[in-house]
N, C-alpha and C positions, 0 to 999 in steps of 0.2 A: 504494500500500500504506500502511495507517495506521502511524503511529509507535507506539513502545512505549507502552503504556497503564499507568496506575497500578494497574490490577486485579492483585491477587496471588492466585494459585491455590494452595490447599493440596492435599495428596494427598486423593483422594476414596475411594470404595468401588468395587471392581471387580465386586461380586456382582450389581449391578442395572444393566443396560444402559439407556441413554437419558439424559434429563435429568429430574431429580426434585427438586422443591422440598421442603425439610423444615421450613419455617417460619422459618428464619433465613438460608438460602442454598440454592444448587442444586448437586447432584452431577451431574457429566457423566461418562459412561463409554461408550466405543465400542470395538468389536472390530476389530483388524487384526493379522494374524500377520506380515505382510511389510513394513509401513510402517517407515520409519526415524525418523519424527517425526509427531505429530498436532497440528494447530493448531486451537484453538477461535476462531471469528470471531464477534464481536458486532456488532449493527447498531443504527442509530438506530430510534426508535419507529415511523417511517414506513417503515422497511426499505430506504431508499434509500442510506444511507451505512454503510460498514463502519467502525466506530469503534475496534475493538480486535481485535488478532490476537495470541494468546498460546499457547504450547505447553502441552499437557496435561503436568503435571509428573511423573506416575508411569505406570509400565507394570508390571502384574502379569500374568505370563504373556502372553497376547495381548490383554489389555484395557488400553486407555489411559484414564486417569481423572484427575479433578481436582475440587476443591470451591471454589465461588465464594461467599464470605460476602456477604450483602446482596443477592445477585442473585435476583430473584423471578419469579413468573408474569408472562407477557407478554413476557419477554425474547426477542428475535429473534436467532437464531444459526445457524451452519453449521460445517462442518469443511473443512479443507484437509489433505490427506495427502501427506507427502513419502516418496519411495522411488524405486526404479528405474523408468524408462520403458523397458521392454525387452519389447515384445509377443511377440518370438520365444521368450521365456522365460515368458510368461504374465503379466507385470507391466505395469500401465498407470497408474502413479502420475503425477499432474500437479497440483502445488499451485496452478496457475492456475485450477483448476476448483473452484468452491464445491460442496460435497456436502451433501445433506440428511441428517439423522440417520435411520438406518433405523428407530429406535424413536419417532420424532416422532409425537405424537398430534394435532398441529395444524400446519398450514403457513400462512404469511402470503404472499399473492401467488400468482401462477400461473407455470407454466413457459411460456416464450415461445420459440418456435422460432428458433434462431440458430446460426450455424456456430461461435460461441465455446463452445458447450456440448460440442464434440467435443474429445477429447484430442489429436487430430492435425489437420493442415490439410486440410480437405476439398478434393478436386480436385487435390491435389499429386501429383507423380509417385510419391512413396514410399507413397501411399495411407495406410493406418493406421499405418505405421511412422514417419511424421513426428511432430513434436512441436509443438503449438500453444501459444503463450505468451499468448494473449488471456485476459482475466479473464471468466469465465462468470457472475459474480455478478449482473449486471444482468438475466439471463435465467432465473434459478433462484429459486424461492421460499425464504423463510427458515423454518427450523424454529422452533417456538415452545415456550418453557418453559410447560407447561400448569399451570393452577390445579388442584390435587388435588380441590377442591370440585366440579369439573365431572364427576368420575368416581367418585362414591360407589358402593357395591355396588348392582348393578342388580337390578330385579325379575326373577323367573324365572317361567316358565309353570307354573301349578299342576298338576304331575304329568302325565306323558305315557304313554299305553299304546302297546304295540307295534302293535296292530291299530287300526283306525279312522282311520288317517292318510289324508288327502286333500290332495295337494300341488297348489299353484297356482303355476306358474312365471310370473314377471312381471318387467318392466323398470321400474326405479324411476321413470323419467321417462315412458316411453311409455304406461304404464297410465293416467295421469291427465292427460296434456298436453292432451287434447281433450275432457275430461269436462265436459259442460255444467252439472253440478251443483256445480262447484267455482269459487270466485273465482280470478281470474287469479294472485294471489300464492301460491296453493297448488298450482296445476297444475305437474306435473313435479317436485314436492318430496317430501321425506320426510314432512312433515306431511300432504300431500295423499294419500299412500298410506293413512294411517290416518284419513282424514276420515270424517265421518258417511256421506257418499254411498258411499264405497268399502266401509266396514264393512257397510252395508246390503246392498250387492251380494254381498259374500263370504258373509254370513250367509244370504242367499237361496240361494246355490249350495250351502251346506253345507261350505265350505272349512275345513279344520282347521289348515293350515300354508301360509303364503305363502313361496315360495322366490324370493328376490330375486337377479336377475342382478348382476354385480359392483358393489359399492358401496364398495370400498376405492379410495383415490386412484389414478386411472389417467391415462394420457397419450393424446393424439391422435398417431397415428403420422405421422412426417414425410411419408411418401408420400401419406397421405390429405389432410393439410393442403395439400400442393402441388396436389391435385386439387380443392380447395375442399370437402372432405368431412371428417367427424369419426369418431372411434372411438365408435360409438354403444353397442355392447354392453358395452365396458369390460374386455375380457380382455387388459389391457395394464398391469398394476399397477406402481406405482413406490413406494408407501408403504403398508405392510401394517398400520399401526396408525391410519390416518387415514381418516375417512369422505370419500367423494368430494364435494367442495364444490359441484360444479355442480348438485347436487340440494338444496342448502340452501334452506330457506324463510325466513320471517320470523324464526324463532328460531335460525337458524344451526346450529352444532354441536349445541346442546341439542335441536333438532328431531328428531335421530336417536333419542335416548333416549326422547323423548316419543312418537315413532311406535311404538317397541317396546312401551312401556308400554300404549298404547291398544290395540294388537293383543292383548296379554295379557289385558287387561280384557274383551275381546270373545271370549276363549277361543281365540285363533288364535296358533299358534307362528310364529316368524320364523326362517327358515333362509337363510343367506348362501351364495351361490356364490362360492368363493374360488379365487384363481389363484396358487398357490405353486409352480407348475412352472417359471415363467420370470418375467423382469421386463421393463419397458419400455425397458431399455437396448439391446436387440437384439444383433446379432452384432458382429464386430470393427469394423464400420463405423458402429456406433451411438454415441450421445452418452455422456458421462461425467457422471452426475447423482448417483450414490450408491454403489452396491455395487462397480461397476467401479473407481471411484477410491479406495475404501477398502481393497479387497483383492481384486482380480480373480481371482487364483489360488485363493482360498478360497471365494468366494461362488459361482463358476460351475464347471461341469464343462467341462474343456478337453480337446481331442483329445490322446490319448496320442502323444507324439513330435512333436506340432505344436501346442503350447500357444498359439500365436498365434490359433488358431481354436477355436470353441465346439462342443461336442456339441449337436446340435439335435434332440433327441428330441421336442420340442414343436412343431416347425414354425414357431416364432416367433423364431428367431435364437439363443437361448441357453437353457440349462437350469440352474436353481438346483441347487446341490450339497448336497442334504439329507444326504449321507453325512458332511458335515463337522459336527462337534458344535456349533459356534457358529451355523451356518446352520440346523441343526435346532432349536437353542435359540430362534432368532429366530422361526421358524414356530410353535413351541409357545407361546412367550410371546404372540405375536400372537393365536392362537386363544383362549388364556385371557383376554386382554384383552377380546375381543369378547363372551365369555360373562359374565365377572365384572363388567365395567364398562359394557357396552352391553346386556346381557340377551339376547343371541342364544341361540337354542335348538338350533341345529345348523348343519351345514356341508355343502355339496355341493362336492366337490373336483374342480375342472377338471383333465382329463388326469391322473387319479389314478395311473395306471400309472407316470408319471414320478416321482411322489413315493416310490414303493416300489422304485425302482431302486438297486441296489448295484453294486459293481464287476463282479459276475458276471451282472448283469441283474436282471429283476424278481424280487422276493423278498417273498412275502406274510408272511414273518416278519422283514422287514427293520427297520432302525432306526426309521423314521418310524412305521410301523404298530405296532411294539412300544411306542413312546413314547406313542402315542395310547391304546393299550389299558390301560396302567398308570397313566395320569395321573388323579389323583383328581378333577379338575374336568371333564376332557373325556370321561371314561368314562360320563358321565351325560347326554350330548347326542346328538342325531341325527347320524349319519354317513352320507353318501351319496357314492358314488364314480362318476365317469365312468370306466369301467374300460378305457380305451385311451389311447394316444398314437401318434405316427407313427414311433417308434423301432423297432428290431428286436425282435420278440417283444412288441410293445406292446399287442396285443389280449388282455385278461385278464378277459373277462366270466366271472363266477362264481368268480374266484380270490381275492377279498378275504376278510377274516376275518368271523366271525359277527356282529360288531358293525355291519357295513355293510349298507346297501341299495345296489343298483347300478342305474344306468340301463341298461335292457335294450333295445338297438337291434334285437336279433333279434325281440323281441316286436313292436316298431314295424313292421319290414319284413314280418314274417309276417302281421300284421293287415292291412296294406295289400294284400299279394299275395292273401290269401284273398278279400277282398271285390272285388278286381279280377278274380278268376277264374283265377288262375294254377294250372297243374297241381301236384299234390302239396302244395299249400298247406294243405289241410284237415288233413292228417296233422301238419304242423308246428304249426298252430293248436291242435291238441289238447294238445300239451305246454305251450304258452303259457298256455292257460286254467287249467292246474293249477300255475301259479307257476314254470314253466320248471325243473322239478325236475332235469332232466338237467344243468343248469348249477349249480344252487344247493343241492341236497339233499345236503350233505356237511358233516362237521365240526360238526355241531350247528346248522347254519343253519336259519332259519325261513322259512316260505312268504312272509312279507312282504319277503324280501330283494330280489325283483325289482320295480323301479320300472317300471310299465307305462304306456306313453304311445303316442299315435298321432302326435303332433307336439310339437316342442320349439322353442326359439328358433332352432336351427340346422337349417334346412330349410324346406319348404313349411308354411304354416299349414294347418289342416284344410280351410278353404274352398278354398285354392289347390290342395290335394291332389285335389280333385274338379273343378277348373277348368282345369288345365294339365297337359299331358304333358311339356312342356319347361320348363326354367328360363328366366327372363327377367330377367337381372341386368345389363343394359346400363348402368343408372344407376351401377353400382359402378366403372365406368371400367376394367374388366379384360377388355373384349371378350367378355363373357359366358362367360369361361373358368373363373370361380370358382364355388364352391358344389357341392353334391352332384350327381352325374350319375345315380346309381341312386336315383330317388325313389319308384319303384313307384306312381306316381300314375295317375289316369285322368280325363281331362277329360269323360268321359261323352258324347262325340260332337262337341264344338266346343271349340277352344282359346280360353280366355278368356271374356269376357262374351257373353251370348246372351239373346235374347227367347223362345227356343223353350221353351214351357211343359213339354213332355215331358222335355227335358234338365234344366231347372231342378228338376223334381220328382224326377228320378233322382238329381241331386246332393244334394238335401236328404235323400232316403232313405239314400244312401250315408253321409252325415255322421252321421245318427242311428245307423246300424249300427256304424260305427267307434267312436263314443263309447260305445255300449252295451257293446261287446265289452271296452273298457278297464275299465268298472266291474263287469262280470260275472266278470272273471278274478281268480283268486287272486293275491295280491301287493299292491303299493301303487300305487293309481291316481294319475297326474299329468296335469293339464290345463294346456295353454299358454294364458295369458291372451289373451282375444279369441276363442278357438275356441268358447267358449260362445255367441257371438252372430254368428259368421260373418265375422270380420275377415279381410281379404285384403291381401296385400302386392303385388298386381298381378303375381304370378308370380315375385317375387324370393325365391329360396330361400337367400339369404345376405345379409340386410339389416344386416350388422354395421356398415356405415358410413352408414346412412340415418337420421340424426337429424332426421327430418322426417315429414310425414304418411304416408309409406310405412311407417315403423316404428312410428309412434304409433297407438294404437287409435282407431278411428272410432266413438265411442259414438252419434252421431246416426243411423247406419244399422244399429244393433244389432237383431238378430232376437230379439225378446223371447219368442217361442214356443220358440226353441231354448234360450234361457236357462232357461225353465221346464222344458224337457225334461231338461237337464243336472242341474238341481236335483232332478228326480224320480229320475234314475239314482242320484245320491248318497244320496237318502233311501232308495231301495230297498236299496242296499248297507248302509246304516247300520242299517236295521230287520231285516236278514236276515243274522245272523252267519255263516251257512253260506258266504256269498260272501267272507268275510274271515277265514279261519282261519289260525292261527299254525303249524299242522303240515301237512306235505305229505300229499297223498292218493295212495295207490298201489293202491287196490282191496283193502286188507286187510279181513278179516272183523271186524265189530263185535260185541262181547260182548253188547250190549243186545238185538240182534235177529237176529244171524247174517247180516246183509246186508253187502255190500261198501260201503266208504265212498265209492267212486266207481265208476261203470260207464258204458260207452259203448254206444249202441244206434243202430240204424237207426230211422227214423220208425215202421216197423211193429213195432218191438220186437226184431227180430233182431240178430245180431252185425254189426258194420260190416265192410266189405271194405277193410281198411287198405291193400291193395296197388293199389287202383284209383287211377290218377293223376288221374282226373276226379272223385274223391269231392268232393261239394259240400255235402251235407246230413248233419247229425249231431246226435245228442242226447247230452247229458251229464247223468247223474243223480248228484247230490252229497248226501252225508250228513255228519254230524259225523265227524271223524277217528276211526279205530279205536284210535288212541293215547289217546283220552279215556277216563277211568275210566267204567265203566258208570253209576255213580250221578250222573255229571255230564253224561252224554250225553242225547240226545233221539231219539225215533223220527222226527223231522221229516225230510223229504226235499225236494229242489229239482231241477227239471228245466229244462235250457237247451236250446232247439231252434234250430239255425242252419239257415236255408234260403237258399242262394245262387241258387236258380232263380227265374225270373220268376213262375212259377205258385205259388199258395198250396198248402199241403199240410196233412196231419193227422198228428199224432204220437200214438202209443199210449202212454198213461201206465202206469207200473207200478202194482200194487195199493197203495192207501193203507193205512197202519197201521190197525188196528181203532180205530174211534172218530174217525178223521181223514178229511178230504176234500181233494181237490185244488182249488186256486184259481189262475186265471190272474192274474198280477200285472204282466206287461209284454207289450205288442204294439207293436213299434217302428214299424209301419205305421199304427197307429190314431191318430186325432186325439186321443183320450183314451188315451194310451199306457199309463197306469198305473191304468186302471179295474180294480177288484177284481171278478172274475167267478168264481162257483163253477161248477165243471165237473161236469156231471151224468152224462156217459156215458164217462168215462175217455179222451176224445179231446180233444187240445189242437189248436186251429186255429193254424196257423203261416202267417204272411203270406208271399207271394212276395217275394223279395229282402228278407228281414227276419228278426227274431228274436222268439221267444215264450218266456216264462218262466212256469213254474207251481210252486207250493209247497204242501205239505200243511199243514193247520191242524186243530186239534181241531174235531170236528163241532159242539160247542156254543159255539165261540168267537164 
């Protein structure tokens, strides 16, 4: 332990948490309601030696603070908190453990797996009730006093409409790690994400927003390290204000802001997948790295009557306690930091049901959601919820407030089941095509609330969805017991790779149909990176630990015809606003022409038999919502014809408005899928196992 240092701390300011340089010195402030003392530890420039340990001199409420004159940017520091080590009472203070600052914007060094990081002696008879006296500092990074010049006000995307959003979910490393158009020092980096080659690809697709999987500083789980694996996906956050350094390129931290700015200049928004539901410290057997050592009983939700143990609504060992005002404040401050200092345009909240839990359970008017809605910064960004967790009553699809879009897993599963041929799936698909109004049409919510997708990071890729009936996760080291069981996949006759031309053609047709259905549905389309060119994970539907070619996109084998097809679907949607309406359609009568804004038909024009479990073919006629004022509406109509049968068929088109004609604009089975063909006889040819789309246009257009 270092001897007393000449550094003298003055009282600081409790109103701003973290370490902040004011031009003459640095203010330090950290929250802890139950600590008996809080020590600031300073380190040498190389981070190897602790040079000073001094108690923060003031406590205002539950904030410990001090001001260090002359201490400036680049200073390396950490905290040690004194207090009770009484796990049975929920307290796990251990001053032998160096703690990172929850508000640190930069960290020096990396976490190194070692038993000294644990507050108890691992393997001892008392388990987590014992007390470990080893110093963890050699195995924990140092927090850094940041230069304010690194974080000036960030650029913002120039205006965002509610409609027209096309999400592209991507991994910050895996997207570019094997891209042949990038130099080696940019592959797998923030700079690589916004490189010329990637911007060209995203522009080709028509992407309007890239949704990045976690890029806040996260840890590799000990059990993965022991297997020789890594946490690839990143859903294991430890520092909520710090970009993940493993994706740094030549510019280091500055590369993150440069990436965002380049995306903005290209007209692309940047949305972050954020994990505020738990931390990387795990359950009672996990390490003491930050929150557990600062104030375990405040930061985490503990079991009532058994505070030694953690509420585990996340399935990840612990659950952050957003019902506590200072924990909620940390999350809100973090979100504002990414918007104001890094330029982020929105957030996808992992396991969002956990964030909205109060003592009585999920509450869509709870503290976190209310705080988001009233915040003057965050009220103007994209908000996307993953509306479930593994806790009781955790599945909350459609229960979030009107500001949110929500990942719609029912859309995903219904889409897969319909094209696989499952009974009753056509009836369920009908609701999905209209924005899943049964779940979302309430409390003023809009039709874009449903985020529609066929595949996401968690599960089979699109290519594997048509290649495998069973998961193949042996490489994860969990005896193939991990990952989704209900994939609703169809290998089209052979498990895995095949040279059978008929099976390959069927798989390609299935992929085209699945993709088309996503882009033809009301709501917000989302594409998993790599699905546009047939990326496979060899049947691994839970590649969370595959930081290798299994998880990295293989650009060398990309199907460029499929890329062009996806680009065509996005263009079709962009050019036809009837496919992307903000209002739900319920068949109400339109003032402009007395016709319903949506109608279902058989191919022969008659009414559908909704009770038929084998219903496989259906037509959907869409017009502008009846809620639109007559002077803003149009007589234009659009017909979607879905044919799950092998044989081609014909769909009778309704009469076109006077002076208008029907045009076919999509045939998913045709080589030239988007050829514009005027229809002379009011009959739309619909391919077998495919989709056809027709739209009315003025006769003289």
